[in-house]
C-alpha positions as CSV (number, residue, x, y, z in Angstrom):
1,M,56.7,87.6,19.8
2,R,58.4,89.7,17.1
3,K,60.4,91.5,19.8
4,V,61.7,88.2,21.2
5,F,62.9,87.0,17.8
6,R,64.5,90.5,17.3
7,A,66.3,90.5,20.7
8,I,67.7,86.9,20.5
9,P,69.9,86.1,17.6
10,I,69.0,83.8,14.7
11,P,71.7,81.1,15.5
12,F,70.1,80.6,18.9
13,W,66.7,79.8,17.4
14,C,68.3,77.6,14.7
15,Y,69.6,75.4,17.5
16,F,66.9,75.7,20.2
17,L,63.8,75.0,18.2
18,P,65.1,71.7,16.7
19,M,66.3,70.7,20.2
20,V,62.7,71.2,21.6
21,A,61.2,69.4,18.6
22,G,63.6,66.4,19.0
23,T,63.1,66.2,22.8
24,F,59.3,65.9,22.4
25,G,59.6,63.4,19.5
26,L,58.4,65.8,16.7
27,I,61.5,65.0,14.7
28,P,64.0,62.1,15.1
29,Q,66.9,62.7,17.5
30,S,69.1,60.2,15.7
31,H,69.4,60.0,11.9
32,P,72.4,59.3,9.6
33,L,71.8,62.6,7.9
34,Y,72.8,64.6,11.0
35,P,76.5,63.5,11.3
36,F,76.7,63.6,7.5
37,L,75.7,67.3,7.5
38,S,78.3,68.1,10.2
39,Q,81.1,66.3,8.5
40,Q,80.4,67.4,4.9
41,L,78.8,70.9,5.2
42,L,81.1,72.4,7.8
43,P,84.2,72.6,5.6
44,V,82.1,74.0,2.8
45,C,80.5,76.6,5.2
46,L,83.9,77.7,6.5
47,T,85.3,78.1,3.0
48,L,82.3,80.2,1.8
49,M,82.4,82.5,4.9
50,L,86.2,83.1,4.8
51,I,87.1,83.2,1.1
52,G,85.8,86.7,0.5
53,T,87.7,88.3,3.5
54,D,89.7,91.4,2.7
55,L,92.8,90.8,4.9
56,R,94.5,94.0,3.6
57,A,91.6,96.1,4.8
58,I,92.0,94.7,8.3
59,V,95.7,95.5,8.3
60,R,95.0,99.0,7.1
61,M,92.7,99.4,10.2
62,G,95.8,100.5,12.1
63,K,97.8,99.5,15.2
64,P,95.5,100.9,18.0
65,A,92.5,99.0,16.8
66,L,94.4,95.7,16.2
67,L,96.1,96.1,19.7
68,M,92.7,96.5,21.4
69,M,91.2,93.6,19.5
70,L,94.2,91.3,20.5
71,A,93.9,92.5,24.1
72,G,90.2,91.5,24.1
73,S,91.0,88.1,22.6
74,A,93.8,87.6,25.2
75,G,91.3,88.5,28.0
76,T,88.8,86.0,26.6
77,V,91.4,83.2,26.6
78,L,92.5,84.0,30.1
79,G,89.0,84.3,31.3
80,G,88.1,80.9,29.9
81,I,91.0,79.1,31.4
82,V,90.6,80.7,34.9
83,S,86.8,80.3,34.9
84,Y,87.2,76.6,33.9
85,R,89.5,76.0,36.8
86,L,87.2,77.7,39.3
87,Y,84.1,75.8,38.2
88,Q,85.7,72.5,37.0
89,R,84.3,70.3,39.8
90,W,80.7,71.1,38.7
91,L,81.2,70.7,35.0
92,P,80.8,67.6,32.8
93,P,84.0,65.8,31.8
94,E,84.1,67.2,28.2
95,S,83.8,70.8,29.3
96,W,87.5,71.5,28.5
97,G,86.5,71.3,24.8
98,G,83.3,73.3,25.5
99,I,85.5,76.1,26.9
100,G,87.5,76.0,23.6
101,A,84.2,76.2,21.6
102,L,82.9,79.1,23.5
103,T,86.3,80.8,23.3
104,A,86.1,80.4,19.5
105,S,82.6,82.1,19.6
106,W,83.8,84.9,21.9
107,T,86.8,85.7,19.7
108,G,85.1,85.0,16.4
109,G,81.4,83.8,16.0
110,S,79.0,81.0,15.8
111,A,80.8,79.4,12.8
112,N,84.0,79.3,14.8
113,M,82.2,77.6,17.7
114,I,80.7,74.9,15.5
115,A,84.1,74.4,13.8
116,V,85.8,73.8,17.2
117,K,82.9,71.6,18.3
118,E,83.2,69.3,15.3
119,A,87.0,69.4,15.3
120,L,87.1,68.1,18.9
121,N,84.1,65.7,18.4
122,L,82.3,67.3,21.4
123,P,78.9,65.8,22.5
124,D,75.9,67.5,21.0
125,G,74.3,68.0,24.5
126,L,77.2,70.2,25.6
127,I,76.5,72.8,23.0
128,G,73.0,73.6,24.4
129,P,74.2,75.3,27.6
130,L,77.0,77.0,25.7
131,I,74.7,78.6,23.2
132,I,72.4,79.9,26.0
133,V,75.5,81.3,27.8
134,D,76.7,82.7,24.5
135,A,73.4,84.6,23.9
136,G,72.6,85.6,27.5
137,V,76.0,86.7,28.7
138,A,77.0,88.3,25.4
139,Y,73.9,90.4,25.1
140,S,74.0,91.4,28.7
141,W,77.6,92.5,28.2
142,M,76.6,94.4,25.1
143,A,74.0,96.4,27.2
144,L,76.8,97.2,29.7
145,L,79.1,98.4,26.9
146,V,76.4,100.7,25.5
147,W,75.7,102.1,29.0
148,S,79.4,102.8,29.4
149,S,79.3,105.3,26.6
150,S,78.2,107.9,29.2
151,W,81.6,107.5,30.8
152,Q,83.5,108.1,27.5
153,T,84.7,111.6,28.3
154,R,85.8,110.8,31.8
155,W,87.7,107.7,30.7
156,D,89.5,109.5,27.8
157,N,90.4,112.4,30.1
158,W,91.6,110.1,32.9
159,V,93.9,108.0,30.7
160,K,94.9,111.0,28.6
161,A,93.8,109.2,25.5
162,A,95.9,110.2,22.5
163,G,93.9,112.8,20.8
164,D,94.2,111.6,17.2
165,T,94.3,107.9,17.8
166,E,90.6,107.4,17.3
167,G,90.5,109.8,14.4
168,R,93.3,108.0,12.6
169,T,91.6,104.6,13.2
170,R,88.3,106.0,11.8
171,R,89.9,107.4,8.7
172,R,91.8,104.1,8.0
173,A,88.6,102.1,8.5
174,R,86.7,104.3,6.1
175,T,89.5,104.0,3.5
176,A,89.7,100.2,4.0
177,A,86.0,99.9,3.4
178,K,86.0,102.0,0.3
179,R,89.2,101.0,-1.5
180,G,90.5,97.7,-2.8
181,P,94.0,96.2,-2.2
182,D,95.5,98.3,-5.0
183,G,94.2,101.5,-3.5
184,R,91.5,102.1,-6.2
185,R,87.9,102.4,-5.4
186,E,86.0,99.2,-6.0
187,H,82.6,98.9,-7.6
188,P,81.5,95.2,-7.0
189,Q,79.4,93.8,-9.7
190,V,76.3,91.7,-8.8
191,A,77.2,88.2,-9.9
192,G,74.7,85.8,-11.4
193,P,73.7,82.2,-10.5
194,A,76.5,80.8,-12.5
195,A,79.1,82.6,-10.4
196,L,77.5,81.4,-7.2
197,L,77.4,77.8,-8.5
198,A,81.1,78.0,-9.4
199,T,81.8,79.4,-5.9
200,I,80.0,76.5,-4.2
201,V,81.8,74.0,-6.5
202,L,85.1,75.5,-5.5
203,A,84.1,75.3,-1.8
204,I,83.1,71.6,-2.1
205,A,86.4,70.8,-3.9
206,L,88.4,72.5,-1.2
207,S,86.4,70.6,1.4
208,L,87.1,67.2,-0.2
209,A,90.8,68.0,-0.6
210,A,91.1,69.0,3.0
211,Q,89.3,65.8,4.2
212,W,91.5,63.7,2.0
213,A,94.7,65.3,3.3
214,A,93.5,65.1,6.9
215,Q,93.2,61.3,6.7
216,R,96.9,61.2,5.8
217,L,98.2,63.5,8.5
218,P,99.3,62.2,11.9
219,A,96.8,62.2,14.7
220,G,97.5,63.2,18.3
221,G,95.0,61.1,20.2
222,A,91.2,61.6,20.6
223,A,91.6,65.4,20.9
224,F,93.6,65.9,17.7
225,N,92.3,63.8,14.8
226,A,91.2,63.9,11.2
227,S,88.3,66.3,12.0
228,T,90.7,68.7,13.7
229,W,93.0,68.6,10.7
230,T,90.1,69.2,8.3
231,V,89.0,72.3,10.1
232,L,92.5,73.7,10.3
233,L,93.3,72.9,6.7
234,V,90.1,74.3,5.2
235,T,90.3,77.5,7.3
236,T,93.9,78.2,6.4
237,A,93.3,77.4,2.7
238,A,90.3,79.7,2.5
239,L,92.3,82.5,4.1
240,L,95.1,82.0,1.6
241,L,92.7,82.1,-1.2
242,S,91.3,85.4,0.1
243,L,94.7,86.9,-0.8
244,T,94.1,86.0,-4.5
245,P,91.5,87.1,-7.0
246,A,89.3,84.4,-5.5
247,R,88.3,87.0,-2.9
248,K,86.0,88.5,-5.5
249,L,83.8,85.4,-5.2
250,E,82.2,87.3,-2.3
251,D,80.4,89.3,-5.0
252,A,78.7,86.1,-6.0
253,G,77.2,85.7,-2.5
254,A,79.8,83.4,-0.9
255,S,79.3,84.5,2.7
256,R,75.5,84.6,2.4
257,A,75.5,81.0,1.2
258,G,77.9,80.1,4.0
259,T,75.6,81.7,6.6
260,L,72.7,79.6,5.3
261,L,74.8,76.4,5.7
262,L,75.7,77.5,9.2
263,Y,72.0,77.8,10.2
264,L,71.4,74.3,8.7
265,L,74.4,72.9,10.7
266,L,73.1,74.5,13.9
267,A,69.6,72.9,13.3
268,S,71.1,69.4,12.7
269,I,73.1,69.7,16.0
270,G,70.1,71.0,17.9
271,A,68.0,68.1,16.7
272,R,70.4,65.6,18.3
273,A,70.5,67.5,21.7
274,D,68.2,66.9,24.6
275,L,66.3,69.7,26.3
276,R,67.4,68.3,29.7
277,S,70.9,69.5,29.0
278,I,69.6,73.0,29.8
279,L,69.7,71.8,33.5
280,Q,73.5,72.4,33.3
281,T,73.0,76.0,32.4
282,P,73.1,77.6,35.8
283,V,76.8,76.6,36.5
284,F,77.6,77.6,32.9
285,L,76.0,81.0,33.4
286,A,78.0,81.6,36.5
287,L,81.2,80.5,34.6
288,G,80.2,82.8,31.8
289,A,79.7,85.8,34.1
290,T,83.1,85.3,35.7
291,W,84.7,84.8,32.3
292,I,83.3,88.0,30.8
293,L,84.4,90.1,33.8
294,I,88.0,88.8,33.4
295,H,87.8,89.7,29.7
296,G,86.7,93.2,30.6
297,A,89.4,93.6,33.3
298,V,92.2,92.6,30.9
299,L,90.8,95.0,28.3
300,L,90.6,97.9,30.8
301,V,94.2,97.3,31.9
302,A,95.4,97.2,28.3
303,G,93.4,100.3,27.4
304,R,94.9,102.1,30.4
305,L,98.4,101.2,29.4
306,A,97.9,102.1,25.7
307,R,95.9,105.2,26.5
308,A,93.1,104.0,24.2
309,P,89.8,105.8,23.9
310,L,86.9,104.1,25.6
311,G,84.9,103.8,22.3
312,L,87.7,101.9,20.6
313,M,87.9,99.5,23.6
314,A,84.2,98.9,23.6
315,A,84.1,98.2,19.9
316,A,87.0,95.8,20.3
317,S,85.3,94.0,23.2
318,Q,82.0,93.6,21.3
319,A,83.9,92.5,18.2
320,N,85.2,89.6,20.3
321,I,82.1,88.7,22.3
322,G,79.4,89.7,19.9
323,G,80.5,89.7,16.2
324,T,79.9,91.4,13.0
325,V,76.3,92.3,13.7
326,S,76.6,93.9,17.1
327,A,80.2,95.3,17.1
328,P,79.2,98.2,14.6
329,I,76.2,99.0,16.8
330,V,78.3,99.3,19.9
331,G,80.9,101.3,18.0
332,A,78.3,103.7,16.7
333,T,77.0,104.3,20.2
334,F,80.3,106.0,21.0
335,S,80.8,107.6,17.6
336,P,79.1,107.0,14.2
337,Q,82.5,106.6,12.6
338,L,83.4,103.7,14.9
339,A,80.8,101.5,13.3
340,G,83.2,100.6,10.4
341,V,86.0,100.0,12.9
342,G,83.9,97.6,14.9
343,L,82.9,95.7,11.8
344,L,86.5,95.3,10.6
345,M,87.6,94.1,14.1
346,A,84.8,91.6,14.1
347,I,85.8,90.3,10.7
348,F,89.4,89.9,12.1
349,G,87.9,87.8,14.9
350,N,86.1,85.5,12.5
351,L,89.5,84.8,10.9
352,T,91.3,83.9,14.2
353,G,88.5,82.5,16.3
354,T,88.9,78.9,15.3
355,Y,92.6,78.9,15.9
356,I,92.3,80.6,19.3
357,G,89.5,78.3,20.4
358,L,91.4,75.1,19.5
359,A,94.5,76.4,21.2
360,T,92.6,77.2,24.4
361,A,91.0,73.8,24.5
362,F,94.4,72.0,24.0
363,L,96.0,74.3,26.6
364,I,93.3,73.4,29.2
365,R,93.5,69.7,28.4
366,S,97.3,69.7,28.7
367,Y,97.6,71.4,32.1
């Protein structure tokens, strides 16, 4: 049992176990607390997870890494759109938004998926198949990327990969991880409970301000409403705050508190879902497999044109599809120094995933 919990990520269990409990009547499937958690905790969660981001460190990662990361994101968007059109006749009506939510996860992470889900007011039952696809396809893809490390030398020789490209990227990633925005080495202090409380109060204040402003901004129909504005406003505001001294609130445990709220959100959404929604999983799995192959093809073409090392491409792919936990593992499979590169690329994905997911959903709905 321990191996099962180790192999399948925590967000999956946070959603799946409450869904099973709700389906069999162990917990209520309908309760006023559930929508309240989604509406009120999500903006706070996004603020806590983004406010401590070091944007300058990501920029210092270098052009090759950013180029591969963007190529991976472009492949994810293209794969989502093409796969949706191929399987559209077998999918539920709201699946256009589900594609946006999974795109957000496959360019960012679970928090981005939930942000898009709430922004588009997608039905709770739609998320179940998406989370299964997210876990199953993503970890199968990770295994394929790890296996491809045996082809590293052949690929690099075939494309005539620029000899120092990977070395420069590694050095920049190490420097970005060790130095602060002013170029001096940082020694973060462990903050106390008062600092964490102040961080949470700031996140709540920003959440309430975003919701207040969202109610006064123009809506664009059912697909673009106050919920959408709230997600966009709080995400953008948190990223702007990360450029100020507020970024040091990460030392108080901002992202850890945000992760706990994310798990609570997943549990509340899972409790509202029905286990029978899993019956839709086969078509979603076929869609996901097609989708991930398109992502890989786009990244291979981009890597060939840019003469990028295979290790950098694999780290970028897993940074998109997997996230901050698995991208360093894949990077380290090719070279220990690529672990830091994979981590920074995954953090970059967390910043952009919500925007990319919403843009993909609106693009599918419009055409």
